[in-house]
N, C-alpha and C positions, 0 to 999 in steps of 0.2 A: 471336526479334533479327527487330524489324519487316526490316529490310532484307530476310531470307531473301525477303518475296513483292514482292521491286522486279525488272525487270530490268537483272539484270548485265551488265559491259561488261567484256572485259580487252584491254586495251593491252598490246604487247611490246613492248621498246627493242630495237637492234640492239647489237653487241657482240661479235661471237666465238665463242669458248670460253665465253665473260659471261654470255653466252645460256644456259647452262646451267643459270643459278641460276631459268628460267625455269618447269623442271621441279621446280624444292623446288616453285616458289611453287603451281603444280598440284598438289602433290601438299598443301601443307595447305590446300588451297581444296577439291580430295578431300572432306577430314577436318571441314571442318565443313559438310561441304555447299553450302558455294555457286560451283557451278561455273557458267560462265561460259555466257551467252544469245545473246552473240554477239564477235565478236574483231577484234582489228589485229594487226598488225605490222611490223616495216623490220628486214634483212635478218636474221640472225638468228630475232629475235624472228619472223619472214616464217614463219621453217621450224616452229618451234613450235609456231606458234599454228595454221598448216596444220593442222600432226601434231594439235591437242586440237579444232579445228574439226573432222575427218571421224573422231572420237569415238576416238584411241586415250587409254589410260588413263595415271595415271603406269607404275602396272607395264610395260605397255605398251612406254611410251618408254622405261625403266630397261633392261630385256634387248635394246632394239634396240643403244644403246648402248654396251654391254658387249659386244656382237656385234661387230665390226665389218665384219663378211663379212657380214652387215643392213643395217648403216647407216653404210656408209666417211664419209658426211659430218660423218657425227662425231670423224674423224681426219682429224690436221693436212700429214695427205701431198696429201686434198683439196686443198689451199691450197698450186696454189707458186705461188713467188715468179716475176711476171714474167708478162705476159696474156696466159694461158694460156687455150684454148676449155671450153666448159662440161659439155664430155664425162661425166666423172665425175660432176658435181655430179649431172646431167641421169637417166643412170641408176637415181642409188641414189630421188629423187626417183619417177625414173615408177615406182622397185616396191612405195612405199611408199605413196602419194598418187594417188587420178582426176586424170584430165585438166583437169578441167571445176571452174570454181568450187559450182559446177551440183549441185554430185554429193557434195558436208561435207553434214554436220550443219548446219552452225550457218553463217549471215552471217559473214565472213570477209571483208577488205577487209588487201589489202595495199599496203602503199606502194615508190617507188621514185622516182629523179630524175631525169626527161626531159632532156636532156643535149645536146639541141635544143633547146629550148625554155628551157632551164634554171629548171623549172620543178619542181617535186611535185607529185605524182599517182597517186590511189587505183587500185589494180585489186580490183575487188569479181564480176569475171562474164568470161567466155571461159575463154581460155586457164590453167590453177591452173598447172603446169606452169614457163610461159613467164615468168610474173609473181616469182615467187619467182625464177629462176632472174636478173629484173632489178635484184631486190630485195638480193638479197647481191651483187651482180658489183661488190667492192672497187673501185675505180680504182689502175691498177697490177699488179693479184694479178690480173683475170682482164678480158675483154675483155670490150665492152659491150654488153650486147642490143640487137640491132632489132623491135623491135617499128611492123608498119606505117609503117615507113620513122624512126619518133625510133627514135633512142640511147639505154636506160637504163644507166644505176645506179643503185649498193647508194643505198637510201631515206635513210642515217642523214647521207647528204651535207642535203640539205634538212630533212629533221623525221628525227629518229631516233627518239621517242617519236610515235607517229600517233594522238593521244589524239584530235584535233580529228575523224579522221574516224567516231569512231563517240558523239558526245558527244554528239550530239542522235535517238537511235536506244537509248540505255540509260540507266536512270536509278541508276545504281547505279555509275559505272566506276572499275573498279579497274587503277592501272599498278605496270608495274614495268620499271623502272630499271634498268641494270645495267655503269650503266660512275664508279659514284665516282669523284669526282679525291682523293687522299687529299693532306691540305695538307703532309705530307710524304714528302721520296721524293729518291732516291739515283739523280744523277747522273754515271757512268759512262761511259754509253757512250752512242751519236748514235741508237740505237734509243731506249733509254730515251725523250729529246729529242722526239725525233718522236711517240711514242705523248702524253706529254705535253703537246704541242701541237694533237695529233688529240681530244684527250677535251677541250681543254676549247674548240675550237674546236666542235667537233658538242654539246655541254653547249648552248649557244646556241639550236643546233636545240631545244634539249628544255624550255628554263627557260619558254617560256608555256604550252607541255604539261600541263606537271605542274600547274600553277593550277587544270587542270581535270577534273583527277583527284578524287575522295574519298578514296578511298584510294593512297597508296604508297607502293611495298615499293620498297625502293632501299641494297639491303647493305656496309655498309659497308667491309665485307670484298675485294667482288668489285675492292673499287680496289687492292689487290696481287697481281692475276691477270692473267696475258699474254695480248692477244687472240687466238695464237694457240696457244695451250694443252690443245689436248683431251685431254690423259692424265690429268685430275684431274676427270674427271665428278663422282664421289660425294663430291670436298665440294666445289666449286662449287651442285650442286646444292642440299648443307644449307645453305648461306649462304643461299641464295632461302627453303628451306623454313623456318630459325628467324625470317630479320624476318618472315617473312607469319605467322606464327604470334601473333610480339610485336602486330604490326599486328592480327591481331584478334581478339586479347584485350581490346584495347585496346577494338575496333568492340562485343566483346559487353559491354562495361560500360558502355559511352555508352547501349545503347538497352535 
């Protein structure tokens, strides 16, 4: 596979609990010895991306997710409704990640939405924890994060698959998008309508980014998972793994 000789990039979308599929993507890439050398991420993709950039393997992340005391961010209780502070998630991130980007093993780029300027911004140096907190700050769930006088929120508002952040930094870019929009859905609750509307809106932020990827992982099954259902880790991971293996097998045939 000629592609193994290229510098591989990995960009990870937001998606709440659906972001567990990124862990399955990592598992498949490990088995194919196609580990990324540069990573970008938004929201939950920023969390998973940071773990990978710091050197955590699939096995490491799996153990964390199954141990609620060591990785509480993978627990739905960490996402309370209302404008809550970030203390719960901050403590978890500080216990498993370094304080700065410079201490990561791989170049890492975090996307966030600058509410002050209404623009997309990318963090790649300085305070890692603050950048991730900004990227995961879902409006109406978390308070915006103040960084240098500007307020920041979830990066998915403007760019939910930050492929452009690293397109010029790699030869082969793999995109992991976990917000598939199913064509058939049941509309019996207000929450279902809201979720559908948000997915459609966010998808418009990734359409152009998808075209920048050399390989796209977009598990259809993720369309049926709730963004806050953090209790089915294994099931969601499996969707990412299976979808990635299919794409990797196609890639092997091409090279």
